[in-house]
Structure formats: C-alpha cells, structure tokens
C-alpha positions as CSV (number, residue, x, y, z in Angstrom):
1,M,-16.5,15.2,13.0
2,K,-18.9,13.5,11.1
3,A,-20.7,14.3,8.5
4,R,-24.5,14.0,9.0
5,Y,-25.1,12.5,5.6
6,M,-23.6,9.4,6.8
7,N,-25.4,8.8,9.9
8,R,-29.3,9.1,9.1
9,P,-30.4,5.8,10.0
10,G,-33.1,4.1,8.2
11,T,-32.8,6.8,5.1
12,S,-30.6,6.4,2.2
13,A,-27.3,8.6,2.1
14,S,-27.5,12.0,0.6
15,P,-25.2,12.5,-2.5
16,W,-22.1,14.1,-1.5
17,W,-22.8,17.2,-3.8
18,T,-25.7,18.5,-1.7
19,K,-25.1,21.8,0.3
20,D,-25.4,20.1,3.9
21,S,-23.2,17.1,3.1
22,H,-20.5,19.3,1.5
23,A,-20.5,21.5,4.4
24,D,-19.9,18.6,6.8
25,R,-17.0,17.4,4.4
26,R,-15.5,20.5,3.8
27,P,-13.6,21.0,7.0
28,F,-11.9,17.3,6.0
29,L,-11.3,18.2,2.7
30,I,-9.7,21.4,3.4
31,G,-7.5,19.7,5.9
32,R,-6.5,17.4,3.0
33,N,-5.4,20.0,0.9
34,R,-3.2,21.6,3.4
35,I,-1.3,18.2,4.4
36,Q,-0.8,18.0,0.5
37,S,0.8,21.2,-0.1
38,A,3.0,20.6,3.1
39,L,4.2,17.5,1.9
40,R,4.7,18.9,-1.5
41,N,7.0,21.6,0.3
42,Y,8.4,18.7,2.4
43,F,9.8,17.0,-0.7
44,G,11.0,20.4,-2.4
45,R,13.2,21.2,0.4
46,R,14.7,17.8,-0.1
47,D,15.5,18.2,-4.0
48,F,12.9,15.9,-5.2
49,I,11.0,16.5,-8.7
50,E,7.5,16.0,-8.7
51,V,6.5,13.8,-11.8
52,D,3.1,13.1,-13.7
53,T,2.8,9.3,-14.9
54,A,0.2,8.1,-17.2
55,T,-2.9,6.5,-15.7
56,L,-3.0,4.2,-18.6
57,Q,-0.7,1.4,-18.8
58,V,-0.1,-2.1,-20.5
59,S,0.0,-3.9,-17.0
60,P,-1.6,-2.8,-14.1
61,G,0.9,-4.4,-12.0
62,N,1.5,-8.2,-11.3
63,E,0.5,-9.0,-7.7
64,T,-1.8,-12.0,-6.9
65,H,-4.5,-10.3,-5.0
66,L,-4.7,-6.6,-6.6
67,H,-7.3,-5.9,-9.3
68,A,-7.7,-3.6,-11.8
69,F,-9.8,-1.6,-14.3
70,A,-9.6,-2.8,-17.7
71,T,-10.2,-0.7,-20.9
72,Q,-9.1,-0.9,-24.7
73,A,-7.1,1.1,-26.9
74,L,-8.8,1.5,-30.5
75,A,-7.5,2.5,-34.0
76,I,-9.2,4.3,-36.7
77,D,-9.4,1.1,-38.6
78,G,-10.8,-0.8,-35.4
79,R,-7.8,-2.8,-34.0
80,A,-7.8,-3.0,-30.3
81,A,-5.3,-3.5,-27.8
82,P,-6.1,-4.0,-23.9
83,L,-4.8,-1.1,-21.7
84,Y,-5.6,-1.0,-17.9
85,L,-6.2,1.8,-15.1
86,H,-2.8,1.5,-12.9
87,T,-3.1,-0.1,-9.6
88,S,0.1,2.0,-8.7
89,P,2.7,4.3,-10.4
90,E,5.5,2.2,-9.8
91,F,6.1,0.8,-12.9
92,A,6.7,4.6,-14.7
93,A,8.6,6.0,-11.6
94,K,10.9,3.2,-11.9
95,K,11.2,4.1,-15.5
96,L,11.8,7.4,-14.8
97,L,14.8,6.0,-12.3
98,A,16.3,4.1,-15.3
99,A,16.0,7.4,-17.3
100,G,17.9,9.1,-14.8
101,E,15.9,10.6,-12.3
102,S,17.4,10.4,-8.8
103,R,14.6,12.0,-6.4
104,I,11.0,11.8,-7.3
105,F,7.7,11.8,-6.0
106,T,3.9,11.8,-7.2
107,F,0.6,12.3,-6.1
108,A,-1.2,9.7,-8.3
109,H,-4.5,8.8,-8.5
110,V,-4.7,5.1,-8.8
111,Y,-7.5,2.5,-9.1
112,R,-8.2,-1.1,-7.6
113,N,-11.4,-2.8,-8.2
114,R,-13.1,-5.2,-5.7
115,E,-12.3,-2.4,-3.4
116,R,-14.6,-0.6,-1.0
117,G,-15.4,0.3,2.5
118,P,-14.4,2.9,5.3
119,L,-10.4,2.2,4.2
120,H,-11.0,1.5,0.7
121,H,-12.2,3.4,-2.7
122,P,-12.1,2.3,-6.2
123,E,-10.2,5.4,-7.2
124,F,-8.1,6.7,-4.5
125,T,-4.5,9.1,-4.4
126,M,-1.4,7.5,-3.8
127,L,1.9,9.2,-2.4
128,E,5.1,7.6,-3.9
129,W,8.6,8.6,-3.8
130,Y,11.8,7.3,-4.5
131,R,15.4,7.7,-3.6
132,V,18.5,6.4,-5.5
133,G,21.5,4.9,-3.5
134,E,19.6,5.1,-0.4
135,T,18.5,2.3,2.0
136,Y,15.0,1.6,2.5
137,E,15.6,2.9,6.6
138,R,16.0,6.4,5.2
139,L,11.9,5.8,4.2
140,M,11.2,4.9,7.6
141,A,12.5,8.1,9.0
142,D,10.2,10.0,5.7
143,C,7.3,8.0,7.0
144,A,7.6,9.4,10.7
145,D,8.5,12.9,9.5
146,M,5.1,12.9,7.7
147,L,3.3,11.3,10.2
148,K,4.3,14.4,12.3
149,L,4.0,17.1,9.4
150,A,0.2,15.6,8.7
151,A,-0.6,16.7,12.4
152,E,1.2,19.8,12.9
153,T,-0.7,20.9,9.7
154,T,-4.0,20.2,10.8
155,G,-3.3,21.0,14.8
156,T,-3.8,17.5,16.1
157,R,-2.0,15.9,18.9
158,H,-3.2,12.3,18.3
159,F,-4.8,10.0,15.5
160,S,-7.7,7.9,16.3
161,F,-9.7,5.2,14.4
162,R,-12.4,3.2,15.7
163,D,-11.2,2.5,19.2
164,M,-7.2,2.8,18.6
165,Q,-5.3,6.2,19.6
166,S,-1.9,6.6,18.1
167,D,0.7,9.4,18.8
168,P,1.9,11.1,15.6
169,F,4.6,12.6,17.0
170,A,6.4,9.5,19.2
171,E,9.0,7.7,17.5
172,P,7.5,4.8,15.4
173,E,7.9,1.0,16.9
174,R,9.9,-1.1,14.4
175,L,8.8,-4.8,14.4
176,T,10.0,-7.4,12.3
177,L,7.5,-10.1,11.1
178,A,8.9,-12.8,13.1
179,E,8.8,-10.7,16.1
180,A,4.9,-9.7,15.4
181,F,4.2,-13.7,14.3
182,D,5.8,-14.4,17.9
183,R,4.4,-11.8,20.0
184,F,0.8,-11.9,18.8
185,A,0.6,-15.4,17.4
186,G,3.2,-17.4,19.6
187,I,4.4,-18.5,16.0
188,D,8.0,-19.2,14.5
189,L,7.4,-17.4,11.1
190,L,11.0,-17.9,10.0
191,S,10.9,-22.0,11.0
192,S,8.7,-22.4,7.7
193,V,10.9,-20.0,5.3
194,A,14.3,-21.7,4.1
195,T,17.3,-19.7,2.8
196,S,16.5,-20.3,-1.0
197,G,13.0,-18.4,0.2
198,E,11.0,-21.5,-0.1
199,T,8.1,-22.1,2.2
200,D,6.9,-25.3,4.2
201,R,3.3,-25.0,4.1
202,E,3.1,-27.7,6.5
203,V,5.2,-26.5,9.1
204,L,3.4,-23.2,9.0
205,A,0.2,-25.1,9.4
206,Q,0.9,-26.8,12.8
207,A,1.9,-23.6,14.1
208,V,-1.5,-22.1,13.2
209,I,-3.1,-25.0,14.4
210,R,-1.3,-24.6,17.9
211,A,-2.1,-20.9,17.8
212,G,-6.0,-21.9,18.1
213,M,-6.7,-20.7,14.5
214,R,-8.6,-23.0,12.0
215,V,-6.6,-24.3,8.8
216,A,-8.5,-25.2,5.6
217,I,-7.2,-28.3,3.8
218,D,-6.6,-25.9,0.5
219,D,-5.0,-23.2,2.5
220,T,-1.6,-22.4,0.8
221,W,1.8,-20.9,2.9
222,A,0.5,-17.3,1.6
223,D,-3.0,-18.0,2.6
224,L,-2.1,-18.9,6.5
225,F,0.5,-16.1,6.8
226,S,-2.4,-13.5,5.7
227,K,-4.7,-15.3,7.9
228,V,-2.3,-14.6,10.7
229,L,-1.6,-10.9,9.7
230,V,-4.7,-10.0,9.3
231,E,-6.1,-11.9,12.5
232,K,-3.7,-11.7,15.2
233,V,-1.2,-9.2,14.2
234,E,-2.6,-6.1,12.4
235,P,-5.2,-5.3,15.1
236,H,-2.3,-4.5,17.5
237,L,-0.3,-2.3,15.0
238,G,0.1,1.3,15.5
239,Q,-1.5,1.4,19.0
240,G,-0.3,4.4,20.9
241,R,2.5,5.1,18.4
242,A,3.0,4.1,14.9
243,T,4.2,0.8,13.9
244,I,7.0,-0.1,11.1
245,L,6.5,-3.9,10.3
246,C,9.6,-4.9,8.2
247,E,11.5,-8.0,7.2
248,Y,8.5,-9.6,5.3
249,P,9.4,-13.2,4.0
250,V,10.7,-12.7,0.2
251,C,7.9,-14.6,-1.3
252,E,5.6,-11.6,0.4
253,A,7.5,-8.6,-1.1
254,A,7.4,-9.5,-5.1
255,L,8.9,-6.1,-5.9
256,A,11.6,-5.9,-2.7
257,R,15.2,-7.2,-3.0
258,P,16.0,-10.2,0.0
259,S,18.2,-8.6,2.9
260,A,21.7,-9.0,3.2
261,R,21.4,-9.9,6.7
262,D,19.2,-13.0,6.4
263,P,18.2,-14.4,2.7
264,R,14.6,-15.4,3.9
265,V,13.3,-12.0,4.5
266,A,13.1,-8.8,2.0
267,E,13.7,-5.1,2.4
268,R,10.0,-4.3,2.9
269,F,8.0,-2.3,5.5
270,E,4.7,-1.4,5.9
271,L,3.7,1.6,8.1
272,Y,1.0,1.3,10.5
273,A,-1.4,4.0,12.6
274,C,-4.3,3.1,14.6
275,G,-4.3,-0.5,13.0
276,V,-4.5,1.3,9.4
277,E,-2.1,0.4,7.0
278,L,-0.6,3.5,5.6
279,A,2.2,2.8,3.3
280,N,4.5,0.2,2.0
281,A,8.2,0.5,1.1
282,F,11.1,-1.5,-0.7
283,G,14.5,-1.7,-0.9
284,E,14.0,-2.1,-4.9
285,L,14.6,-5.4,-6.4
286,T,16.6,-4.6,-9.8
287,D,17.1,-8.2,-10.9
288,A,15.1,-7.8,-14.2
289,G,15.4,-12.0,-14.5
290,E,14.2,-12.4,-10.7
291,Q,11.3,-9.7,-11.1
292,R,10.1,-11.9,-14.2
293,R,10.4,-15.0,-12.2
294,R,8.1,-13.4,-9.4
295,F,5.8,-11.8,-11.9
296,E,5.2,-15.3,-13.0
297,H,4.7,-17.1,-10.0
298,E,2.1,-14.3,-8.9
299,M,0.2,-14.4,-12.0
300,A,0.2,-18.4,-11.6
301,E,-1.1,-17.9,-8.4
302,K,-4.0,-15.2,-9.7
303,A,-4.9,-17.7,-12.5
304,R,-5.6,-20.5,-9.7
305,I,-7.3,-18.3,-7.3
306,Y,-9.4,-15.5,-9.8
307,G,-9.2,-17.3,-12.8
308,E,-7.7,-14.2,-14.7
309,T,-4.2,-12.7,-15.3
310,Y,-2.5,-9.5,-16.4
311,P,0.2,-9.1,-19.0
312,I,4.0,-8.4,-18.2
313,D,5.3,-5.4,-19.0
314,E,8.2,-6.1,-21.0
315,D,9.1,-2.3,-21.0
316,F,9.2,-2.3,-17.4
317,L,11.6,-5.2,-17.1
318,S,14.0,-3.6,-19.5
319,A,14.0,-0.6,-17.7
320,L,14.7,-2.4,-14.3
321,A,17.8,-3.9,-16.0
322,E,18.8,-0.4,-16.5
323,M,17.9,1.1,-13.1
324,P,20.2,2.0,-10.3
325,E,19.8,0.6,-6.6
326,A,17.1,2.7,-5.1
327,S,14.2,2.7,-2.5
328,G,11.0,3.4,-2.7
329,A,7.5,3.8,-0.9
330,A,3.9,4.3,-1.5
331,L,1.7,6.0,1.1
332,G,-2.2,6.1,1.2
333,F,-2.7,9.9,0.6
334,D,-6.4,9.6,1.7
335,R,-6.0,7.5,4.5
336,L,-3.3,9.8,6.3
337,A,-5.6,12.5,5.7
338,M,-8.4,10.8,7.1
339,L,-6.5,10.2,10.5
340,A,-5.1,13.7,10.7
341,T,-8.5,15.3,10.1
342,G,-10.3,13.2,12.4
343,A,-12.9,11.7,9.6
344,S,-14.1,8.2,9.9
345,R,-13.9,7.2,6.0
346,V,-11.7,7.7,3.4
347,D,-14.6,8.8,0.9
348,Q,-14.9,11.9,3.5
349,V,-11.7,13.7,2.5
350,M,-12.0,12.7,-1.3
351,W,-13.3,16.2,-3.0
352,A,-15.5,13.9,-5.7
353,P,-16.0,10.5,-4.5
354,V,-16.8,7.4,-6.8
355,A,-20.3,6.7,-7.4
356,E,-21.5,3.5,-5.3
357,V,-23.1,1.9,-8.4
358,L,-23.1,-1.7,-6.9
359,A,-25.3,-0.5,-3.7
C-alpha cells in the first residue's frame, strides 16, 4: 500500500499530519509497533536487559563516511564545549558491557547528516544488541529469527522492495566478501589484501578495470572496494532469500576483531533482504590501542575527503580496555518495518518524520 500523499504527480506533498495522509500511513505505523513489541519479547525471553543510552555524546563515532549533527554544551558563565547527536549507541552500549552487563539491547533514536531518501532519514531508530562471551555467528541466527518474527507479526509471506523479493522464512545465504566479489564481478578481492591487513590499490585497480569498471586516478583502495560493492555486489543480495555478507577486509571493519581463520578479514557481517542493507554486526574489537589506531586512520581519511574530523572518545577507549569478549549488531529498525509492512519508504513507518528543510 502506498500513501496518497506520496503519489500526487504534479503537486507538492501534503504534510504527514493531515488526516488523509495519516490514515494512509497508519497501517504501516501499527505494524511497526507490533514488530517492536514482538522484538522486545524476543529479547526478554532470552534474558536481555533493555537499556537507554544518551543521545548527546562527546564523539558521534569515528567512521570516515558518517556525518553527525553538532551542538554545544553551555555553562552559566558562557563556557562552551562541543557535543554531538550520536550516529549509533555503540560507544555507550560497550561502556555498559565494561560495567558488567552481559546481554543488552536498545531501540535508539540516532542521527546522521547528509542522508535522506527512500532508505535514509536524518533521524531513525536503530536496534542494537550485544552478547558477551558469544560469537558473531550467534548474531547471524538472531538476524534470521528477526526476519521470521517480523513477517509472522505482520502476516506477510514475503518481503519486496522495488523489483526484488525475499522469503523471510528461508535460511539466509552466507556469502563472504571474497566469494561475492568473485561471483558478481570476477574480482579476486583478497589478492589485494596482505596478511598484515595492508591493501594494494594497484592490484585492485587492475582487477576493477578488467571487470569493465572505470577507475579514477585519485580512487583509493577503499574507493574501489566501495564502487564494486555498490555497483556489482549489493544489487544481487537478498534476492529470493536474505543474504549474510561476511568476512569483510580488516580495513573495512573499523570496530571488529580480525578473524582467527584469516588475518586479512574481520568478524563483520551485514544482513541484506531485497537488496536492502538491514544490519551490521561485529565480533567486537577489544584492543584499545588498535582501536585508537583505526580511529585515527578513519579521521585522517575524513579530513582528506570532507575537511572535517570528530574527536575520539577517550572514555570509550578506557572502557574498551575493560570490556569482555563480545559480539554486537545494529539493525535499521525502520527498514525492517518497511519491508515487513509493505511500505515503499522508511518515512512511511515513522510516526512523525523529520521536516524536509532542504527541498
């Protein structure tokens, strides 16, 4: 079902709060609530504790391509210090693991600038959960369970988005990045990654050219990796059944620990259905020194590309040194609700979307 206010050619959209627009969206919103309730029950039956993390943080995260909303904390005497709306509750959640919690989850409102479209919104809901002492393979099972639960809750037999369909009851396909690059682009990805984790831009560039793709002179290894992933790989993921895309190169998994099986890759996976990325999960890195090195590298790249950086949360690094071995996942809850209810945009499953001020 599509809301009427989204389908009036030649006219400007009605506000989401008009009675007709709200009536069109309301079935999606009720479906969203039911899925959220079912997921809370899912975690409750498994002895998880729901936590509520602060939105304001000293650092919004330190990934190159994530953009935050900035503000200030002001004292009565006029002194000011920067604060940011978090892009994820991850730093705060891991501090709770360091404090002694072992199974936690949160439905957190998070904020990302420079993002708006059918699958993106500047404010959205992220479901994050963490398991101390458990592997990231356990999180893969959680993800499969959640797809089934969302479908059962809304009474749908399949998810669809644009021209793709996915069976939420089928066991997800597990595919490594190396397998995906070979299958969909004919590229040997790991031939450009050393056991130290260092990457060879020229090796990957030549492979990308042989695959028929354009390479710009200033493309870095990371640029080429992203180009192949977006253009050649992602359009095929989650077709027919969900895909778990795993074993990312270490340099593409800033908060994940290296794999014991192959030091070139990390314990990171992403969940896709109908070509839509739903979740991102890690076997968590707990080496504070290595985490600092990765953050500094990411911020150097951010400065090079965007001319800005974010501070490193020193409190987080201190907590990381105390954090036990754990695995954690972040799921875009609005996207899951969109697929499960049959909505065509994430803002159709948001009770009160953010105003479009840059239209």
